N, C-alpha and C positions, 0 to 999 in steps of 0.2 A: 504494500500500500504506500502511496505517496505521503509525504509529510503534510500536504494540504488536506488530503482526505482524513488523515488521522486527527488533524487539527479541527476539522469540521465535526468529526465524531465526538471529540472531546467537548467542543462548544455545545453540541446538541445535548450531550449528557448533562453538562452544567445547566443548560436551559431547562431540561427536564427536572433536575434536582431543585432548581430555583422555583420553578412553577409549582412543584408539589410540596414545597416547604411550608410548614405550619406557621412560620413567622411572616405574617402579612400585615400591611397597615390596617388599622381598625376600620378605615373608610371603605375597605374592599371586602371585609369579612362577610361571608354569606349569612343571610337571615338575621342581621342585627337590627336592633331598634333604631340605630343611627340613621339608616336610610329612610325610615319613616319619619323620624324627628326632623330631619333636614328639610322635609317637604320636597315637592317635585313639581315640574311643570310639564307642559305638553311636549317639549323637546326631549325631556328625559324619557317619557313614555314612548315616544316615537322611536328613539334610539333603541330602547330595549326591545320593543316589538319588532323592529327590523333586524336586530342582531340575533334574537332567538332562532328564527328560521335559518338565518345565515350560519349560525354555529351548528345547528342540526345538520345542515347540508355539509358543512366542513367536516363533521365527524364521519359522515358517510364517505366523503372523499378520502380522508386519511386512513380510514379503515380498509380501503382497497389495497393499500401498500403491503399489508401483512402477507398476502399470498401471491403477490404479483411482482414486487420490486426485487431487483437483484443487488442493488447497492446497499451495503450496510449503513452508509450515511443517510440514504433515503429512508430506510427502516427506522433508524434512530430519530430522525427529524419528525417523521410521521407519528411516532409514539409520543414524542414530546408535545407535539401540537395536539394530539388527542387528549392528553392529560390536561393541558392548559384549557382547551376549549370546553371540555366536560365540566371543569371547575367553574369557568366563567358562565356557562349555560345554567348551572345550578344557581349561581348567585343572581343572575338576571331574572330567572324564573321566580325565585324567592321574592325579589323586590316587587315584581309585578303582582304577585299574590298579596303581598303586604299592602300595596297601593290599591288593591281591588281593581286591577286593570286586566283585560284579557291578555293571554300570552302572545297573541299575534293580532295585528290590526285587521279590520275587515278588508276584503279584497278592494284594491284601488284606493285605500284610505290615504296613502302617502304619495300618490302620483304627482300631486302638485309640488312636492318636495324633491322630485326627481325619481321617485319610485325606489324600489329595492334593487341595488345592483346585485346581480347574482350569476352564478355559474349555471349554464343551461343543463337541463336534464339530459339532453343529447350528449353533452361533454362527459357527464358522469357515466352514461351508458357506454360510450366509446371506451372509457378507461376500463370498464369491466371486461371488455373483449380482448384486451392485450396483456402481455406480461413481458418480463425480461427488460433488456435495456430500452426497448421502445416504450414500455410502460414508464420506466423511470423518467425518460425525457418528457413524455406527454403529461405525466402526473405533475412534474415540477412546473411545467408551463401553466397547467390548469390551476394549480395551487397558488402560483404567483399572482395570477389574476384574482383569484378568490380572496387572498389575503390583502391585496390592494383594495378591494371593495370594503373590507373591514376597516382599513385605514381611513377611507373616505367617510364611512359612517361615524367613526370615532371623531373625526374632525368636526362633523356636524354637531355632535354632542358637546364637545368642548367649546364650541361657539355659541350654542343656544341653551345648553342644559343648566339646571339650577341645583340639582341634588349633588352634594359633595361626593357621595359614594359612586354615583353613576359617572360623574366627570372624571374621577380618579380612575375608574375602570376604563373609560374611553382613552385616557392618556396611556395607561398600561397596554391596552390593545394596540394603540398606534406604535408605541416603542417596540413591542415584541414582534408585531407583524412586519415592521420595516426590517428588523434584524433577521427574521425568517426569510424575507424576500432576498436580502443580501446573501444569506447562506445558500439559497436555491440558485441564485445567479452564479455563484461560485461553482456549485455542483454541475451546472450546465456549461461551465467554461466561459461564461459571458462576463465574468468579473474576476480580477486577480485576487 
């Protein structure tokens, strides 16, 4: 293995360890009363309602790597992303329940805000039909676009949100997804 690949594997393992660490800021802790006490606005609700289905789809996408990817770095990155997104999904779902808001918005509710950027079902189905190095390449490309969508949604929350927990989560999502995108670009040979 090259030094770059070993470095990526080590970075992904550290990312996985950091994401699953019990030491998190109180503003991010799942199901705390802090998120209720801070209050929330329509921007917070919209962010969470858009991110919940986005994260569910992300979990489906990264779950495909287990039986199809050949690169150990792709396996490790997918596992780290799965852990992170499952934790974030639980937190967002808890907040929506606490706020007595539906987990997802009604169809078309956010179209005047640009709608929900998402990976198409066709892209996910196409990933299911391939394996090996071709899977690795297409998986990384699909996941880069998917994680970029999360960055865009997080930017919307940091610009319009009120709830301290939700805006802290949006910031964390932005930072982690940009780092994941950089890792994936390196794996694709598009970044030194």
